[in-house]
N, CA, C and O atoms as a Maestro MAE file, in Angstrom:
{
 s_m_m2io_version
 :::
 2.0.0
}

f_m_ct {
 s_m_title
 :::
 protein
 m_atom[316] {
  # First column is atom index #
  i_m_mmod_type
  r_m_x_coord
  r_m_y_coord
  r_m_z_coord
  i_m_residue_number
  s_m_chain_name
  s_m_pdb_residue_name
  s_m_pdb_atom_name
  i_m_atomic_number
  :::
  1 25 17.306 -20.916 8.432 1 A "ARG " " N  " 7
  2 3 16.830 -20.071 7.588 1 A "ARG " " CA " 6
  3 2 15.363 -19.726 7.538 1 A "ARG " " C  " 6
  4 15 14.410 -20.493 7.393 1 A "ARG " " O  " 8
  5 25 15.373 -18.622 7.663 2 A "TYR " " N  " 7
  6 3 14.048 -17.950 7.628 2 A "TYR " " CA " 6
  7 2 13.167 -18.442 7.076 2 A "TYR " " C  " 6
  8 15 13.713 -19.396 6.521 2 A "TYR " " O  " 8
  9 25 11.592 -18.485 6.685 3 A "ARG " " N  " 7
  10 3 10.743 -18.767 5.402 3 A "ARG " " CA " 6
  11 2 9.797 -17.793 6.138 3 A "ARG " " C  " 6
  12 15 9.718 -17.360 7.288 3 A "ARG " " O  " 8
  13 25 8.879 -17.581 4.590 4 A "TYR " " N  " 7
  14 3 8.027 -16.594 5.400 4 A "TYR " " CA " 6
  15 2 6.520 -17.109 3.804 4 A "TYR " " C  " 6
  16 15 6.924 -17.027 2.645 4 A "TYR " " O  " 8
  17 25 5.642 -17.371 3.949 5 A "ASP " " N  " 7
  18 3 4.764 -17.854 3.388 5 A "ASP " " CA " 6
  19 2 3.251 -17.243 3.229 5 A "ASP " " C  " 6
  20 15 2.561 -17.657 4.160 5 A "ASP " " O  " 8
  21 25 2.677 -16.573 2.534 6 A "LEU " " N  " 7
  22 3 1.738 -16.098 2.162 6 A "LEU " " CA " 6
  23 2 0.719 -16.263 1.517 6 A "LEU " " C  " 6
  24 15 0.862 -15.966 0.331 6 A "LEU " " O  " 8
  25 25 -0.464 -16.686 1.852 7 A "MET " " N  " 7
  26 3 -2.108 -16.764 1.190 7 A "MET " " CA " 6
  27 2 -2.233 -15.591 1.394 7 A "MET " " C  " 6
  28 15 -1.831 -15.013 2.404 7 A "MET " " O  " 8
  29 25 -2.972 -14.942 0.191 8 A "ASP " " N  " 7
  30 3 -4.245 -13.428 0.467 8 A "ASP " " CA " 6
  31 2 -5.210 -14.306 -0.617 8 A "ASP " " C  " 6
  32 15 -4.974 -15.232 -1.393 8 A "ASP " " O  " 8
  33 25 -6.367 -13.566 -0.276 9 A "GLN " " N  " 7
  34 3 -6.610 -13.301 -1.621 9 A "GLN " " CA " 6
  35 2 -7.940 -12.335 -1.783 9 A "GLN " " C  " 6
  36 15 -8.187 -11.802 -0.702 9 A "GLN " " O  " 8
  37 25 -8.685 -12.031 -2.618 10 A "TYR " " N  " 7
  38 3 -9.336 -10.953 -3.156 10 A "TYR " " CA " 6
  39 2 -10.163 -10.554 -1.457 10 A "TYR " " C  " 6
  40 15 -10.137 -11.421 -0.584 10 A "TYR " " O  " 8
  41 25 -10.752 -9.368 -1.225 11 A "ASP " " N  " 7
  42 3 -11.289 -8.612 -0.321 11 A "ASP " " CA " 6
  43 2 -12.747 -7.990 -0.507 11 A "ASP " " C  " 6
  44 15 -13.110 -6.814 -0.533 11 A "ASP " " O  " 8
  45 25 -13.753 -9.683 -0.677 12 A "GLU " " N  " 7
  46 3 -14.879 -8.863 -1.444 12 A "GLU " " CA " 6
  47 2 -15.243 -7.791 -0.351 12 A "GLU " " C  " 6
  48 15 -15.544 -6.676 -0.775 12 A "GLU " " O  " 8
  49 25 -15.249 -7.986 0.905 13 A "ILE " " N  " 7
  50 3 -15.860 -6.620 1.771 13 A "ILE " " CA " 6
  51 2 -15.202 -4.881 0.956 13 A "ILE " " C  " 6
  52 15 -15.624 -3.922 0.310 13 A "ILE " " O  " 8
  53 25 -13.896 -5.433 1.595 14 A "THR " " N  " 7
  54 3 -13.542 -3.618 0.581 14 A "THR " " CA " 6
  55 2 -13.081 -4.026 -0.638 14 A "THR " " C  " 6
  56 15 -11.972 -3.575 -0.922 14 A "THR " " O  " 8
  57 25 -13.723 -4.924 -1.652 15 A "GLU " " N  " 7
  58 3 -13.252 -5.045 -3.014 15 A "GLU " " CA " 6
  59 2 -11.739 -4.612 -3.380 15 A "GLU " " C  " 6
  60 15 -11.548 -4.123 -4.493 15 A "GLU " " O  " 8
  61 25 -10.653 -4.772 -2.486 16 A "ILE " " N  " 7
  62 3 -9.496 -4.493 -3.171 16 A "ILE " " CA " 6
  63 2 -8.319 -5.709 -3.307 16 A "ILE " " C  " 6
  64 15 -7.740 -6.233 -2.356 16 A "ILE " " O  " 8
  65 25 -8.144 -5.981 -4.584 17 A "SER " " N  " 7
  66 3 -7.449 -7.130 -4.507 17 A "SER " " CA " 6
  67 2 -6.421 -7.456 -4.011 17 A "SER " " C  " 6
  68 15 -5.575 -6.627 -3.674 17 A "SER " " O  " 8
  69 25 -6.241 -9.063 -3.824 18 A "SER " " N  " 7
  70 3 -5.092 -9.291 -3.580 18 A "SER " " CA " 6
  71 2 -3.568 -8.772 -3.794 18 A "SER " " C  " 6
  72 15 -2.796 -8.647 -2.843 18 A "SER " " O  " 8
  73 25 -3.225 -8.494 -5.089 19 A "MET " " N  " 7
  74 3 -2.359 -8.000 -5.298 19 A "MET " " CA " 6
  75 2 -2.010 -6.254 -4.985 19 A "MET " " C  " 6
  76 15 -0.896 -5.738 -5.070 19 A "MET " " O  " 8
  77 25 -3.310 -5.554 -4.607 20 A "ALA " " N  " 7
  78 3 -3.222 -4.522 -4.118 20 A "ALA " " CA " 6
  79 2 -2.681 -4.682 -2.526 20 A "ALA " " C  " 6
  80 15 -1.811 -4.038 -1.941 20 A "ALA " " O  " 8
  81 25 -3.258 -5.432 -2.205 21 A "ARG " " N  " 7
  82 3 -3.016 -5.107 -0.357 21 A "ARG " " CA " 6
  83 2 -1.656 -6.355 -0.037 21 A "ARG " " C  " 6
  84 15 -1.295 -6.691 1.091 21 A "ARG " " O  " 8
  85 25 -1.185 -6.781 -1.103 22 A "THR " " N  " 7
  86 3 0.011 -7.552 -0.566 22 A "THR " " CA " 6
  87 2 0.993 -6.408 -0.916 22 A "THR " " C  " 6
  88 15 2.021 -6.365 -0.240 22 A "THR " " O  " 8
  89 25 0.854 -5.667 -1.681 23 A "THR " " N  " 7
  90 3 1.614 -4.674 -2.804 23 A "THR " " CA " 6
  91 2 1.580 -3.452 -1.956 23 A "THR " " C  " 6
  92 15 2.281 -3.231 -0.969 23 A "THR " " O  " 8
  93 25 0.824 -2.823 -2.389 24 A "GLY " " N  " 7
  94 3 0.633 -1.880 -1.757 24 A "GLY " " CA " 6
  95 2 0.464 -1.461 -0.671 24 A "GLY " " C  " 6
  96 15 1.105 -0.510 -0.222 24 A "GLY " " O  " 8
  97 25 -0.399 -2.066 -0.061 25 A "TYR " " N  " 7
  98 3 0.075 -1.911 1.976 25 A "TYR " " CA " 6
  99 2 1.299 -2.271 2.118 25 A "TYR " " C  " 6
  100 15 1.946 -1.595 2.918 25 A "TYR " " O  " 8
  101 25 1.776 -3.035 1.653 26 A "THR " " N  " 7
  102 3 3.217 -3.078 1.603 26 A "THR " " CA " 6
  103 2 4.063 -1.701 1.778 26 A "THR " " C  " 6
  104 15 4.449 -1.086 2.773 26 A "THR " " O  " 8
  105 25 4.171 -1.508 0.526 27 A "ALA " " N  " 7
  106 3 4.450 0.288 0.412 27 A "ALA " " CA " 6
  107 2 4.383 1.231 0.982 27 A "ALA " " C  " 6
  108 15 5.302 2.003 1.258 27 A "ALA " " O  " 8
  109 25 2.718 1.344 1.376 28 A "THR " " N  " 7
  110 3 2.451 2.564 2.426 28 A "THR " " CA " 6
  111 2 3.243 2.254 3.560 28 A "THR " " C  " 6
  112 15 3.955 3.205 3.882 28 A "THR " " O  " 8
  113 25 3.411 0.869 4.548 29 A "MET " " N  " 7
  114 3 3.633 0.560 5.434 29 A "MET " " CA " 6
  115 2 5.915 1.627 5.087 29 A "MET " " C  " 6
  116 15 6.624 2.470 5.637 29 A "MET " " O  " 8
  117 25 5.938 0.930 4.170 30 A "ALA " " N  " 7
  118 3 7.600 1.606 4.059 30 A "ALA " " CA " 6
  119 2 7.260 2.945 4.084 30 A "ALA " " C  " 6
  120 15 8.097 3.427 4.846 30 A "ALA " " O  " 8
  121 25 6.610 3.743 3.748 31 A "ALA " " N  " 7
  122 3 6.294 5.023 3.394 31 A "ALA " " CA " 6
  123 2 5.873 5.681 5.206 31 A "ALA " " C  " 6
  124 15 6.068 6.824 5.620 31 A "ALA " " O  " 8
  125 25 5.372 4.701 5.837 32 A "ARG " " N  " 7
  126 3 5.299 4.969 7.273 32 A "ARG " " CA " 6
  127 2 6.806 4.915 7.998 32 A "ARG " " C  " 6
  128 15 7.181 5.603 8.947 32 A "ARG " " O  " 8
  129 25 7.454 4.037 7.372 33 A "LEU " " N  " 7
  130 3 8.698 4.158 7.911 33 A "LEU " " CA " 6
  131 2 9.428 5.184 7.654 33 A "LEU " " C  " 6
  132 15 10.269 5.225 8.551 33 A "LEU " " O  " 8
  133 25 9.599 6.107 6.880 34 A "LEU " " N  " 7
  134 3 10.021 6.729 6.563 34 A "LEU " " CA " 6
  135 2 9.413 8.084 7.532 34 A "LEU " " C  " 6
  136 15 9.814 8.974 8.283 34 A "LEU " " O  " 8
  137 25 8.515 7.689 7.094 35 A "ALA " " N  " 7
  138 3 8.079 9.257 7.978 35 A "ALA " " CA " 6
  139 2 7.625 9.414 9.267 35 A "ALA " " C  " 6
  140 15 7.250 10.493 9.726 35 A "ALA " " O  " 8
  141 25 7.656 7.901 10.135 36 A "ASN " " N  " 7
  142 3 7.982 7.781 11.583 36 A "ASN " " CA " 6
  143 2 9.874 8.340 11.701 36 A "ASN " " C  " 6
  144 15 9.960 9.191 12.586 36 A "ASN " " O  " 8
  145 25 10.816 8.143 11.253 37 A "GLY " " N  " 7
  146 3 12.202 7.894 11.354 37 A "GLY " " CA " 6
  147 2 12.474 7.016 11.740 37 A "GLY " " C  " 6
  148 15 13.252 6.843 12.678 37 A "GLY " " O  " 8
  149 25 11.834 6.115 11.044 38 A "MET " " N  " 7
  150 3 12.472 4.338 11.401 38 A "MET " " CA " 6
  151 2 13.223 3.991 10.543 38 A "MET " " C  " 6
  152 15 13.700 2.875 10.751 38 A "MET " " O  " 8
  153 25 13.664 4.661 9.304 39 A "TYR " " N  " 7
  154 3 14.269 3.986 8.217 39 A "TYR " " CA " 6
  155 2 14.929 5.552 7.857 39 A "TYR " " C  " 6
  156 15 14.105 6.294 7.322 39 A "TYR " " O  " 8
  157 25 15.906 5.980 8.014 40 A "ALA " " N  " 7
  158 3 16.880 7.132 7.846 40 A "ALA " " CA " 6
  159 2 17.887 7.196 6.766 40 A "ALA " " C  " 6
  160 15 18.538 8.210 6.516 40 A "ALA " " O  " 8
  161 25 18.041 5.503 5.817 41 A "GLN " " N  " 7
  162 3 18.979 5.199 4.755 41 A "GLN " " CA " 6
  163 2 18.735 6.542 3.303 41 A "GLN " " C  " 6
  164 15 17.742 6.855 2.647 41 A "GLN " " O  " 8
  165 25 19.981 6.964 3.296 42 A "LYS " " N  " 7
  166 3 19.591 8.079 1.880 42 A "LYS " " CA " 6
  167 2 19.980 7.475 0.783 42 A "LYS " " C  " 6
  168 15 21.036 6.850 0.695 42 A "LYS " " O  " 8
  169 25 18.766 7.687 -0.560 43 A "GLY " " N  " 7
  170 3 18.803 7.087 -2.040 43 A "GLY " " CA " 6
  171 2 18.140 5.833 -2.016 43 A "GLY " " C  " 6
  172 15 17.411 5.601 -1.052 43 A "GLY " " O  " 8
  173 25 18.277 4.926 -2.972 44 A "LEU " " N  " 7
  174 3 17.673 3.896 -3.218 44 A "LEU " " CA " 6
  175 2 17.872 2.625 -2.420 44 A "LEU " " C  " 6
  176 15 19.054 2.302 -2.301 44 A "LEU " " O  " 8
  177 25 16.885 1.747 -1.784 45 A "SER " " N  " 7
  178 3 16.930 0.898 -0.651 45 A "SER " " CA " 6
  179 2 16.165 -0.489 -0.910 45 A "SER " " C  " 6
  180 15 14.955 -0.534 -0.689 45 A "SER " " O  " 8
  181 25 16.953 -1.792 -1.443 46 A "ALA " " N  " 7
  182 3 16.255 -3.086 -2.081 46 A "ALA " " CA " 6
  183 2 15.751 -2.734 -0.612 46 A "ALA " " C  " 6
  184 15 16.101 -1.916 0.239 46 A "ALA " " O  " 8
  185 25 14.725 -3.765 -0.701 47 A "PRO " " N  " 7
  186 3 13.840 -4.306 0.417 47 A "PRO " " CA " 6
  187 2 14.855 -5.350 1.250 47 A "PRO " " C  " 6
  188 15 14.509 -5.589 2.407 47 A "PRO " " O  " 8
  189 25 15.828 -5.861 0.859 48 A "GLU " " N  " 7
  190 3 16.866 -6.014 1.398 48 A "GLU " " CA " 6
  191 2 17.281 -5.460 2.693 48 A "GLU " " C  " 6
  192 15 17.289 -5.998 3.800 48 A "GLU " " O  " 8
  193 25 17.665 -4.137 2.290 49 A "HIS " " N  " 7
  194 3 18.095 -3.330 3.243 49 A "HIS " " CA " 6
  195 2 17.601 -2.987 4.451 49 A "HIS " " C  " 6
  196 15 18.216 -2.953 5.517 49 A "HIS " " O  " 8
  197 25 16.125 -2.656 4.184 50 A "ILE " " N  " 7
  198 3 15.652 -2.506 5.346 50 A "ILE " " CA " 6
  199 2 14.848 -3.504 6.042 50 A "ILE " " C  " 6
  200 15 14.013 -3.181 6.887 50 A "ILE " " O  " 8
  201 25 15.143 -5.021 5.619 51 A "GLY " " N  " 7
  202 3 15.014 -6.685 5.805 51 A "GLY " " CA " 6
  203 2 16.220 -6.703 7.225 51 A "GLY " " C  " 6
  204 15 16.053 -7.377 8.242 51 A "GLY " " O  " 8
  205 25 17.424 -5.781 6.956 52 A "ARG " " N  " 7
  206 3 18.234 -6.281 8.162 52 A "ARG " " CA " 6
  207 2 17.885 -5.290 9.732 52 A "ARG " " C  " 6
  208 15 18.404 -5.280 10.849 52 A "ARG " " O  " 8
  209 25 16.747 -4.535 9.091 53 A "HIS " " N  " 7
  210 3 16.732 -3.669 10.630 53 A "HIS " " CA " 6
  211 2 15.126 -4.395 11.168 53 A "HIS " " C  " 6
  212 15 14.003 -4.238 10.690 53 A "HIS " " O  " 8
  213 25 15.506 -5.066 12.124 54 A "PRO " " N  " 7
  214 3 14.135 -6.448 12.616 54 A "PRO " " CA " 6
  215 2 13.019 -5.424 13.347 54 A "PRO " " C  " 6
  216 15 11.870 -5.846 13.475 54 A "PRO " " O  " 8
  217 25 13.475 -3.626 13.986 55 A "GLN " " N  " 7
  218 3 11.866 -3.361 14.045 55 A "GLN " " CA " 6
  219 2 11.555 -2.769 12.632 55 A "GLN " " C  " 6
  220 15 10.372 -2.429 12.592 55 A "GLN " " O  " 8
  221 25 12.069 -2.583 11.719 56 A "CYS " " N  " 7
  222 3 11.371 -2.579 10.668 56 A "CYS " " CA " 6
  223 2 10.462 -3.303 10.052 56 A "CYS " " C  " 6
  224 15 9.330 -2.889 9.801 56 A "CYS " " O  " 8
  225 25 10.944 -4.572 9.730 57 A "VAL " " N  " 7
  226 3 10.397 -5.666 9.635 57 A "VAL " " CA " 6
  227 2 9.323 -6.185 10.529 57 A "VAL " " C  " 6
  228 15 8.451 -6.961 10.140 57 A "VAL " " O  " 8
  229 25 9.391 -5.868 11.366 58 A "GLU " " N  " 7
  230 3 8.136 -6.132 12.817 58 A "GLU " " CA " 6
  231 2 6.642 -4.762 12.623 58 A "GLU " " C  " 6
  232 15 5.416 -4.771 12.739 58 A "GLU " " O  " 8
  233 25 7.834 -3.641 12.241 59 A "PHE " " N  " 7
  234 3 6.772 -2.971 11.774 59 A "PHE " " CA " 6
  235 2 5.634 -3.095 10.473 59 A "PHE " " C  " 6
  236 15 4.406 -3.027 10.530 59 A "PHE " " O  " 8
  237 25 6.244 -3.237 9.668 60 A "ILE " " N  " 7
  238 3 5.895 -3.461 8.159 60 A "ILE " " CA " 6
  239 2 4.947 -5.107 8.344 60 A "ILE " " C  " 6
  240 15 3.946 -5.248 7.642 60 A "ILE " " O  " 8
  241 25 5.247 -5.923 9.035 61 A "LEU " " N  " 7
  242 3 4.453 -7.392 9.070 61 A "LEU " " CA " 6
  243 2 3.335 -7.056 9.972 61 A "LEU " " C  " 6
  244 15 2.227 -7.381 9.545 61 A "LEU " " O  " 8
  245 25 3.376 -6.478 11.127 62 A "LYS " " N  " 7
  246 3 2.399 -5.411 11.863 62 A "LYS " " CA " 6
  247 2 1.249 -4.558 10.977 62 A "LYS " " C  " 6
  248 15 0.044 -4.790 10.873 62 A "LYS " " O  " 8
  249 25 1.967 -3.607 10.443 63 A "GLY " " N  " 7
  250 3 0.810 -2.897 9.743 63 A "GLY " " CA " 6
  251 2 0.283 -3.846 8.635 63 A "GLY " " C  " 6
  252 15 -0.849 -3.491 8.307 63 A "GLY " " O  " 8
  253 25 0.759 -5.045 7.873 64 A "LEU " " N  " 7
  254 3 -0.145 -5.842 7.285 64 A "LEU " " CA " 6
  255 2 -0.916 -6.620 8.099 64 A "LEU " " C  " 6
  256 15 -2.112 -6.735 7.830 64 A "LEU " " O  " 8
  257 25 -0.389 -7.245 9.166 65 A "ARG " " N  " 7
  258 3 -1.549 -7.938 9.959 65 A "ARG " " CA " 6
  259 2 -2.835 -7.281 9.931 65 A "ARG " " C  " 6
  260 15 -3.924 -7.708 9.548 65 A "ARG " " O  " 8
  261 25 -2.364 -5.691 10.611 66 A "ASP " " N  " 7
  262 3 -3.830 -4.972 11.154 66 A "ASP " " CA " 6
  263 2 -4.493 -4.748 10.225 66 A "ASP " " C  " 6
  264 15 -5.474 -4.051 10.486 66 A "ASP " " O  " 8
  265 25 -4.346 -5.146 8.877 67 A "ARG " " N  " 7
  266 3 -4.633 -5.266 7.313 67 A "ARG " " CA " 6
  267 2 -5.322 -6.252 7.167 67 A "ARG " " C  " 6
  268 15 -6.359 -6.258 6.505 67 A "ARG " " O  " 8
  269 25 -4.765 -7.398 7.868 68 A "GLY " " N  " 7
  270 3 -5.231 -8.511 7.368 68 A "GLY " " CA " 6
  271 2 -4.838 -9.550 6.489 68 A "GLY " " C  " 6
  272 15 -5.284 -10.630 6.103 68 A "GLY " " O  " 8
  273 25 -3.799 -8.804 6.305 69 A "VAL " " N  " 7
  274 3 -2.437 -9.652 5.371 69 A "VAL " " CA " 6
  275 2 -1.699 -10.513 6.323 69 A "VAL " " C  " 6
  276 15 -0.823 -10.057 7.058 69 A "VAL " " O  " 8
  277 25 -2.060 -11.781 6.310 70 A "GLU " " N  " 7
  278 3 -0.489 -12.900 7.044 70 A "GLU " " CA " 6
  279 2 0.023 -13.665 6.833 70 A "GLU " " C  " 6
  280 15 -0.193 -14.682 6.174 70 A "GLU " " O  " 8
  281 25 1.216 -13.114 7.642 71 A "TYR " " N  " 7
  282 3 2.417 -13.995 7.091 71 A "TYR " " CA " 6
  283 2 2.920 -15.031 7.969 71 A "TYR " " C  " 6
  284 15 2.891 -14.910 9.193 71 A "TYR " " O  " 8
  285 25 3.587 -16.508 7.100 72 A "ARG " " N  " 7
  286 3 3.571 -17.277 8.470 72 A "ARG " " CA " 6
  287 2 5.010 -17.373 8.403 72 A "ARG " " C  " 6
  288 15 5.445 -17.258 7.257 72 A "ARG " " O  " 8
  289 25 5.839 -17.546 9.275 73 A "GLU " " N  " 7
  290 3 7.569 -17.347 9.758 73 A "GLU " " CA " 6
  291 2 7.584 -18.796 9.757 73 A "GLU " " C  " 6
  292 15 6.540 -19.444 9.824 73 A "GLU " " O  " 8
  293 25 8.652 -19.287 9.687 74 A "ARG " " N  " 7
  294 3 9.117 -20.726 9.746 74 A "ARG " " CA " 6
  295 2 10.869 -20.361 9.815 74 A "ARG " " C  " 6
  296 15 11.475 -19.638 9.024 74 A "ARG " " O  " 8
  297 25 11.548 -21.232 11.226 75 A "ILE " " N  " 7
  298 3 12.631 -20.573 10.501 75 A "ILE " " CA " 6
  299 2 13.006 -22.334 11.325 75 A "ILE " " C  " 6
  300 15 12.615 -22.957 12.312 75 A "ILE " " O  " 8
  301 25 14.015 -22.546 10.145 76 A "GLU " " N  " 7
  302 3 14.620 -23.841 9.704 76 A "GLU " " CA " 6
  303 2 16.215 -24.025 9.947 76 A "GLU " " C  " 6
  304 15 17.124 -23.425 9.373 76 A "GLU " " O  " 8
  305 25 16.309 -25.067 11.004 77 A "LYS " " N  " 7
  306 3 17.915 -25.256 10.830 77 A "LYS " " CA " 6
  307 2 18.720 -25.614 10.080 77 A "LYS " " C  " 6
  308 15 18.753 -26.832 10.253 77 A "LYS " " O  " 8
  309 25 19.443 -25.354 9.308 78 A "ILE " " N  " 7
  310 3 20.220 -26.496 7.999 78 A "ILE " " CA " 6
  311 2 21.215 -27.167 8.387 78 A "ILE " " C  " 6
  312 15 21.926 -26.544 9.176 78 A "ILE " " O  " 8
  313 25 21.533 -28.141 8.157 79 A "THR " " N  " 7
  314 3 22.471 -29.069 8.751 79 A "THR " " CA " 6
  315 2 23.241 -29.692 7.787 79 A "THR " " C  " 6
  316 15 24.094 -30.516 8.116 79 A "THR " " O  " 8
  :::
 }
 m_bond[315] {
  # First column is bond index #
  i_m_from
  i_m_to
  i_m_order
  :::
  1 1 2 1
  2 2 3 1
  3 3 4 2
  4 3 5 1
  5 5 6 1
  6 6 7 1
  7 7 8 2
  8 7 9 1
  9 9 10 1
  10 10 11 1
  11 11 12 2
  12 11 13 1
  13 13 14 1
  14 14 15 1
  15 15 16 2
  16 15 17 1
  17 17 18 1
  18 18 19 1
  19 19 20 2
  20 19 21 1
  21 21 22 1
  22 22 23 1
  23 23 24 2
  24 23 25 1
  25 25 26 1
  26 26 27 1
  27 27 28 2
  28 27 29 1
  29 29 30 1
  30 30 31 1
  31 31 32 2
  32 31 33 1
  33 33 34 1
  34 34 35 1
  35 35 36 2
  36 35 37 1
  37 37 38 1
  38 38 39 1
  39 39 40 2
  40 39 41 1
  41 41 42 1
  42 42 43 1
  43 43 44 2
  44 43 45 1
  45 45 46 1
  46 46 47 1
  47 47 48 2
  48 47 49 1
  49 49 50 1
  50 50 51 1
  51 51 52 2
  52 51 53 1
  53 53 54 1
  54 54 55 1
  55 55 56 2
  56 55 57 1
  57 57 58 1
  58 58 59 1
  59 59 60 2
  60 59 61 1
  61 61 62 1
  62 62 63 1
  63 63 64 2
  64 63 65 1
  65 65 66 1
  66 66 67 1
  67 67 68 2
  68 67 69 1
  69 69 70 1
  70 70 71 1
  71 71 72 2
  72 71 73 1
  73 73 74 1
  74 74 75 1
  75 75 76 2
  76 75 77 1
  77 77 78 1
  78 78 79 1
  79 79 80 2
  80 79 81 1
  81 81 82 1
  82 82 83 1
  83 83 84 2
  84 83 85 1
  85 85 86 1
  86 86 87 1
  87 87 88 2
  88 87 89 1
  89 89 90 1
  90 90 91 1
  91 91 92 2
  92 91 93 1
  93 93 94 1
  94 94 95 1
  95 95 96 2
  96 95 97 1
  97 97 98 1
  98 98 99 1
  99 99 100 2
  100 99 101 1
  101 101 102 1
  102 102 103 1
  103 103 104 2
  104 103 105 1
  105 105 106 1
  106 106 107 1
  107 107 108 2
  108 107 109 1
  109 109 110 1
  110 110 111 1
  111 111 112 2
  112 111 113 1
  113 113 114 1
  114 114 115 1
  115 115 116 2
  116 115 117 1
  117 117 118 1
  118 118 119 1
  119 119 120 2
  120 119 121 1
  121 121 122 1
  122 122 123 1
  123 123 124 2
  124 123 125 1
  125 125 126 1
  126 126 127 1
  127 127 128 2
  128 127 129 1
  129 129 130 1
  130 130 131 1
  131 131 132 2
  132 131 133 1
  133 133 134 1
  134 134 135 1
  135 135 136 2
  136 135 137 1
  137 137 138 1
  138 138 139 1
  139 139 140 2
  140 139 141 1
  141 141 142 1
  142 142 143 1
  143 143 144 2
  144 143 145 1
  145 145 146 1
  146 146 147 1
  147 147 148 2
  148 147 149 1
  149 149 150 1
  150 150 151 1
  151 151 152 2
  152 151 153 1
  153 153 154 1
  154 154 155 1
  155 155 156 2
  156 155 157 1
  157 157 158 1
  158 158 159 1
  159 159 160 2
  160 159 161 1
  161 161 162 1
  162 162 163 1
  163 163 164 2
  164 163 165 1
  165 165 166 1
  166 166 167 1
  167 167 168 2
  168 167 169 1
  169 169 170 1
  170 170 171 1
  171 171 172 2
  172 171 173 1
  173 173 174 1
  174 174 175 1
  175 175 176 2
  176 175 177 1
  177 177 178 1
  178 178 179 1
  179 179 180 2
  180 179 181 1
  181 181 182 1
  182 182 183 1
  183 183 184 2
  184 183 185 1
  185 185 186 1
  186 186 187 1
  187 187 188 2
  188 187 189 1
  189 189 190 1
  190 190 191 1
  191 191 192 2
  192 191 193 1
  193 193 194 1
  194 194 195 1
  195 195 196 2
  196 195 197 1
  197 197 198 1
  198 198 199 1
  199 199 200 2
  200 199 201 1
  201 201 202 1
  202 202 203 1
  203 203 204 2
  204 203 205 1
  205 205 206 1
  206 206 207 1
  207 207 208 2
  208 207 209 1
  209 209 210 1
  210 210 211 1
  211 211 212 2
  212 211 213 1
  213 213 214 1
  214 214 215 1
  215 215 216 2
  216 215 217 1
  217 217 218 1
  218 218 219 1
  219 219 220 2
  220 219 221 1
  221 221 222 1
  222 222 223 1
  223 223 224 2
  224 223 225 1
  225 225 226 1
  226 226 227 1
  227 227 228 2
  228 227 229 1
  229 229 230 1
  230 230 231 1
  231 231 232 2
  232 231 233 1
  233 233 234 1
  234 234 235 1
  235 235 236 2
  236 235 237 1
  237 237 238 1
  238 238 239 1
  239 239 240 2
  240 239 241 1
  241 241 242 1
  242 242 243 1
  243 243 244 2
  244 243 245 1
  245 245 246 1
  246 246 247 1
  247 247 248 2
  248 247 249 1
  249 249 250 1
  250 250 251 1
  251 251 252 2
  252 251 253 1
  253 253 254 1
  254 254 255 1
  255 255 256 2
  256 255 257 1
  257 257 258 1
  258 258 259 1
  259 259 260 2
  260 259 261 1
  261 261 262 1
  262 262 263 1
  263 263 264 2
  264 263 265 1
  265 265 266 1
  266 266 267 1
  267 267 268 2
  268 267 269 1
  269 269 270 1
  270 270 271 1
  271 271 272 2
  272 271 273 1
  273 273 274 1
  274 274 275 1
  275 275 276 2
  276 275 277 1
  277 277 278 1
  278 278 279 1
  279 279 280 2
  280 279 281 1
  281 281 282 1
  282 282 283 1
  283 283 284 2
  284 283 285 1
  285 285 286 1
  286 286 287 1
  287 287 288 2
  288 287 289 1
  289 289 290 1
  290 290 291 1
  291 291 292 2
  292 291 293 1
  293 293 294 1
  294 294 295 1
  295 295 296 2
  296 295 297 1
  297 297 298 1
  298 298 299 1
  299 299 300 2
  300 299 301 1
  301 301 302 1
  302 302 303 1
  303 303 304 2
  304 303 305 1
  305 305 306 1
  306 306 307 1
  307 307 308 2
  308 307 309 1
  309 309 310 1
  310 310 311 1
  311 311 312 2
  312 311 313 1
  313 313 314 1
  314 314 315 1
  315 315 316 2
  :::
 }
}
């Protein structure tokens, strides 16, 4: 099982809300995926479809890290 945890807060320096940082930044990284030709599926794509491509996931998470939004990944073996 893969688990991602996120804790984000309002950025007082940039005056950008946590909601804008976590959703808006993610949306712009998804747009960059398309612009860079890294994801080319036509039509509507649920986030789960993009998540099937490890390079896309890492691209988005790196973009978020670069903007101060940190996820923690935990991999758990289920028995």
